[in-house]
N, CA and C atoms as an extended XYZ file, in Angstrom:
240
Properties=species:S:1:pos:R:3:atomname:S:1:resname:S:1:resid:I:1 pbc="F F F"
N        13.387      -17.905       -5.309 N   MET     1
C        12.218      -17.979       -4.449 CA  MET     1
C        11.596      -19.360       -4.591 C   MET     1
N        11.314      -20.012       -3.492 N   ASN     2
C        10.675      -21.317       -3.508 CA  ASN     2
C         9.223      -21.210       -3.924 C   ASN     2
N         8.724      -22.272       -4.516 N   LYS     3
C         7.315      -22.289       -4.903 CA  LYS     3
C         6.467      -22.129       -3.642 C   LYS     3
N         5.507      -21.230       -3.679 N   GLY     4
C         4.657      -20.969       -2.527 CA  GLY     4
C         5.169      -19.848       -1.638 C   GLY     4
N         6.433      -19.462       -1.780 N   GLU     5
C         6.991      -18.367       -0.997 CA  GLU     5
C         6.630      -17.044       -1.662 C   GLU     5
N         6.119      -16.118       -0.879 N   LYS     6
C         5.691      -14.831       -1.434 CA  LYS     6
C         6.823      -13.805       -1.412 C   LYS     6
N         6.787      -12.917       -2.385 N   ALA     7
C         7.717      -11.793       -2.419 CA  ALA     7
C         7.386      -10.847       -1.266 C   ALA     7
N         8.367      -10.060       -0.850 N   THR     8
C         8.182       -9.070        0.207 CA  THR     8
C         8.519       -7.696       -0.359 C   THR     8
N         7.633       -6.724       -0.121 N   ARG     9
C         7.878       -5.347       -0.587 CA  ARG     9
C         7.686       -4.385        0.565 C   ARG     9
N         8.572       -3.409        0.645 N   THR    10
C         8.427       -2.314        1.599 CA  THR    10
C         8.259       -1.043        0.787 C   THR    10
N         7.158       -0.339        1.036 N   LEU    11
C         6.860        0.911        0.345 CA  LEU    11
C         6.670        2.008        1.377 C   LEU    11
N         6.966        3.228        0.987 N   SER    12
C         6.709        4.388        1.823 CA  SER    12
C         5.648        5.204        1.107 C   SER    12
N         4.456        5.299        1.688 N   GLY    13
C         3.386        5.993        0.994 CA  GLY    13
C         2.108        6.084        1.805 C   GLY    13
N         0.995        6.236        1.085 N   THR    14
C        -0.306        6.478        1.695 CA  THR    14
C        -1.354        5.589        1.044 C   THR    14
N        -2.210        4.989        1.852 N   LEU    15
C        -3.351        4.248        1.314 CA  LEU    15
C        -4.382        5.244        0.794 C   LEU    15
N        -4.885        5.015       -0.405 N   LEU    16
C        -5.901        5.908       -0.968 CA  LEU    16
C        -7.311        5.424       -0.695 C   LEU    16
N        -7.447        4.165       -0.291 N   CYS    17
C        -8.740        3.569        0.063 CA  CYS    17
C        -8.535        2.774        1.346 C   CYS    17
N        -9.597        2.567        2.114 N   PRO    18
C        -9.441        1.743        3.317 CA  PRO    18
C        -8.934        0.347        2.945 C   PRO    18
N        -8.048       -0.187        3.752 N   LEU    19
C        -7.503       -1.520        3.524 CA  LEU    19
C        -8.499       -2.551        4.036 C   LEU    19
N        -8.944       -3.429        3.137 N   MET    20
C        -9.944       -4.431        3.515 CA  MET    20
C        -9.599       -5.775        2.894 C   MET    20
N        -9.766       -6.841        3.676 N   VAL    21
C        -9.567       -8.189        3.170 CA  VAL    21
C       -10.573       -8.434        2.052 C   VAL    21
N       -10.101       -9.007        0.968 N   GLY    22
C       -10.953       -9.294       -0.178 CA  GLY    22
C       -10.939       -8.214       -1.245 C   GLY    22
N       -10.355       -7.054       -0.936 N   GLU    23
C       -10.267       -5.933       -1.879 CA  GLU    23
C        -8.806       -5.665       -2.226 C   GLU    23
N        -8.571       -4.963       -3.319 N   LYS    24
C        -7.216       -4.554       -3.679 CA  LYS    24
C        -6.814       -3.345       -2.850 C   LYS    24
N        -5.545       -3.282       -2.481 N   ALA    25
C        -5.018       -2.091       -1.814 CA  ALA    25
C        -4.620       -1.097       -2.899 C   ALA    25
N        -4.880        0.191       -2.655 N   VAL    26
C        -4.501        1.246       -3.582 CA  VAL    26
C        -3.565        2.179       -2.815 C   VAL    26
N        -2.303        2.250       -3.276 N   ILE    27
C        -1.245        2.944       -2.543 CA  ILE    27
C        -0.634        4.040       -3.415 C   ILE    27
N        -0.487        5.231       -2.840 N   PHE    28
C         0.222        6.329       -3.509 CA  PHE    28
C         1.627        6.382       -2.943 C   PHE    28
N         2.640        6.202       -3.804 N   HIS    29
C         4.034        6.260       -3.376 CA  HIS    29
C         4.908        6.656       -4.556 C   HIS    29
N         5.928        7.432       -4.284 N   GLN    30
C         6.883        7.902       -5.284 CA  GLN    30
C         6.180        8.532       -6.493 C   GLN    30
N         5.084        9.231       -6.240 N   GLY    31
C         4.347        9.912       -7.298 CA  GLY    31
C         3.505        8.994       -8.163 C   GLY    31
N         3.415        7.720       -7.803 N   LEU    32
C         2.657        6.740       -8.583 CA  LEU    32
C         1.564        6.106       -7.739 C   LEU    32
N         0.580        5.536       -8.404 N   ILE    33
C        -0.469        4.795       -7.717 CA  ILE    33
C        -0.276        3.318       -8.041 C   ILE    33
N        -0.211        2.497       -7.000 N   THR    34
C        -0.058        1.052       -7.155 CA  THR    34
C        -1.328        0.379       -6.661 C   THR    34
N        -1.849       -0.547       -7.468 N   ARG    35
C        -2.963       -1.408       -7.061 CA  ARG    35
C        -2.392       -2.802       -6.863 C   ARG    35
N        -2.658       -3.380       -5.724 N   THR    36
C        -2.148       -4.715       -5.433 CA  THR    36
C        -3.161       -5.764       -5.877 C   THR    36
N        -2.780       -7.018       -5.755 N   SER    37
C        -3.766       -8.080       -5.899 CA  SER    37
C        -4.628       -8.070       -4.633 C   SER    37
N        -5.622       -8.928       -4.562 N   ARG    38
C        -6.542       -8.941       -3.428 CA  ARG    38
C        -5.824       -9.158       -2.095 C   ARG    38
N        -6.220       -8.398       -1.086 N   VAL    39
C        -5.681       -8.535        0.267 CA  VAL    39
C        -6.283       -9.790        0.897 C   VAL    39
N        -5.398      -10.656        1.425 N   VAL    40
C        -5.891      -11.881        2.068 CA  VAL    40
C        -5.762      -11.822        3.586 C   VAL    40
N        -4.909      -10.915        4.103 N   ASP    41
C        -4.762      -10.794        5.553 CA  ASP    41
C        -4.129       -9.448        5.890 C   ASP    41
N        -4.552       -8.864        6.999 N   ILE    42
C        -3.937       -7.650        7.537 CA  ILE    42
C        -3.256       -8.080        8.833 C   ILE    42
N        -1.931       -8.003        8.857 N   HIS    43
C        -1.168       -8.531        9.986 CA  HIS    43
C        -1.053       -7.543       11.133 C   HIS    43
N        -0.788       -6.267       10.835 N   SER    44
C        -0.667       -5.279       11.912 CA  SER    44
C        -0.813       -3.874       11.355 C   SER    44
N        -1.262       -2.974       12.232 N   ARG    45
C        -1.383       -1.545       11.910 CA  ARG    45
C        -0.864       -0.752       13.093 C   ARG    45
N         0.014        0.200       12.801 N   THR    46
C         0.452        1.156       13.810 CA  THR    46
C         0.380        2.532       13.166 C   THR    46
N         0.756        3.550       13.899 N   ALA    47
C         0.742        4.906       13.348 CA  ALA    47
C         1.771        5.062       12.231 C   ALA    47
N         2.820        4.237       12.237 N   ASP    48
C         3.919        4.390       11.280 CA  ASP    48
C         3.986        3.340       10.177 C   ASP    48
N         3.246        2.228       10.323 N   GLU    49
C         3.308        1.204        9.282 CA  GLU    49
C         2.098        0.286        9.311 C   GLU    49
N         1.845       -0.322        8.161 N   ILE    50
C         0.802       -1.328        8.026 CA  ILE    50
C         1.443       -2.539        7.359 C   ILE    50
N         1.239       -3.706        7.945 N   ARG    51
C         1.739       -4.947        7.343 CA  ARG    51
C         0.532       -5.764        6.895 C   ARG    51
N         0.538       -6.105        5.611 N   PHE    52
C        -0.566       -6.896        5.082 CA  PHE    52
C        -0.070       -7.831        3.999 C   PHE    52
N        -0.930       -8.777        3.647 N   GLU    53
C        -0.571       -9.807        2.686 CA  GLU    53
C        -1.613       -9.847        1.577 C   GLU    53
N        -1.136       -9.943        0.345 N   THR    54
C        -2.028      -10.116       -0.796 CA  THR    54
C        -1.860      -11.538       -1.331 C   THR    54
N        -2.552      -11.841       -2.407 N   LEU    55
C        -2.417      -13.162       -3.009 CA  LEU    55
C        -0.968      -13.480       -3.364 C   LEU    55
N        -0.190      -12.453       -3.745 N   ASN    56
C         1.150      -12.669       -4.265 CA  ASN    56
C         2.296      -12.154       -3.405 C   ASN    56
N         2.025      -11.207       -2.495 N   THR    57
C         3.115      -10.459       -1.855 CA  THR    57
C         2.811      -10.149       -0.390 C   THR    57
N         3.871      -10.099        0.423 N   GLN    58
C         3.808       -9.586        1.791 CA  GLN    58
C         4.225       -8.118        1.718 C   GLN    58
N         3.396       -7.200        2.216 N   TYR    59
C         3.687       -5.764        2.150 CA  TYR    59
C         3.960       -5.189        3.524 C   TYR    59
N         4.892       -4.248        3.543 N   ARG    60
C         5.137       -3.386        4.707 CA  ARG    60
C         5.026       -1.970        4.164 C   ARG    60
N         3.949       -1.283        4.512 N   LEU    61
C         3.709        0.076        4.036 CA  LEU    61
C         4.056        1.050        5.152 C   LEU    61
N         5.091        1.850        4.926 N   LEU    62
C         5.507        2.855        5.897 CA  LEU    62
C         4.644        4.095        5.706 C   LEU    62
N         3.946        4.509        6.758 N   THR    63
C         2.970        5.592        6.649 CA  THR    63
C         3.257        6.726        7.618 C   THR    63
N         4.465        6.773        8.147 N   GLY    64
C         4.815        7.768        9.156 CA  GLY    64
C         4.785        9.192        8.634 C   GLY    64
N         5.143       10.157        9.473 N   PRO    65
C         5.058       11.578        9.119 CA  PRO    65
C         5.956       11.990        7.956 C   PRO    65
N         6.970       11.208        7.628 N   ASP    66
C         7.853       11.556        6.519 CA  ASP    66
C         7.329       11.061        5.171 C   ASP    66
N         6.205       10.369        5.166 N   CYS    67
C         5.647        9.829        3.917 CA  CYS    67
C         4.926       10.927        3.156 C   CYS    67
N         4.878       10.768        1.862 N   GLU    68
C         4.259       11.774        1.006 CA  GLU    68
C         2.736       11.782        1.165 C   GLU    68
N         2.106       12.946        1.139 N   PRO    69
C         0.658       13.026        1.277 CA  PRO    69
C        -0.057       12.643       -0.012 C   PRO    69
N        -1.214       12.047        0.125 N   ALA    70
C        -2.004       11.649       -1.045 CA  ALA    70
C        -2.590       12.859       -1.766 C   ALA    70
N        -2.778       13.989       -1.080 N   GLU    71
C        -3.409       15.147       -1.697 CA  GLU    71
C        -2.668       15.612       -2.952 C   GLU    71
N        -1.343       15.478       -2.981 N   GLY    72
C        -0.567       15.910       -4.125 CA  GLY    72
C        -0.991       15.212       -5.411 C   GLY    72
N        -1.391       13.979       -5.316 N   CYS    73
C        -1.825       13.212       -6.478 CA  CYS    73
C        -3.109       13.799       -7.047 C   CYS    73
N        -4.047       14.107       -6.182 N   PHE    74
C        -5.346       14.567       -6.656 CA  PHE    74
C        -5.329       16.006       -7.135 C   PHE    74
N        -4.519       16.846       -6.516 N   SER    75
C        -4.497       18.244       -6.938 CA  SER    75
C        -3.962       18.362       -8.362 C   SER    75
N        -2.988       17.538       -8.738 N   MET    76
C        -2.447       17.563      -10.089 CA  MET    76
C        -3.489       17.050      -11.085 C   MET    76
N        -4.218       16.010      -10.716 N   ALA    77
C        -5.226       15.438      -11.610 CA  ALA    77
C        -6.370       16.422      -11.829 C   ALA    77
N        -6.748       17.118      -10.796 N   MET    78
C        -7.848       18.071      -10.920 CA  MET    78
C        -7.448       19.278      -11.741 C   MET    78
N        -6.165       19.650      -11.702 N   ALA    79
C        -5.712       20.826      -12.427 CA  ALA    79
C        -5.628       20.584      -13.932 C   ALA    79
N        -5.494       19.339      -14.337 N   ALA    80
C        -5.331       19.014      -15.758 CA  ALA    80
C        -6.606       19.142      -16.550 C   ALA    80
C-alpha cells in the first residue's frame, strides 16, 4: 500500500448508531461490534449499502435484507 492510500473493507452488517461525520461508526457484523476511527466523509447510502470513509479506511457496509439484525447482539447482553 502506498503512503497515503487507505485500506478498503467490505462488511456485511448493521449500524448500531447513526453514521455521522466526525464520529466513530459502530457496526455489528459476524457477531462482533466494530468501532471505526472517525468518519471523515459519507460517500453514498442506498437501501443495500453505505459507503463511507474514516481517517484510515474506505468502508462498504452491506446492509441489505440478508444482513444480520442488530437485535441479536442486545438480547444476549441483556440476558447475561
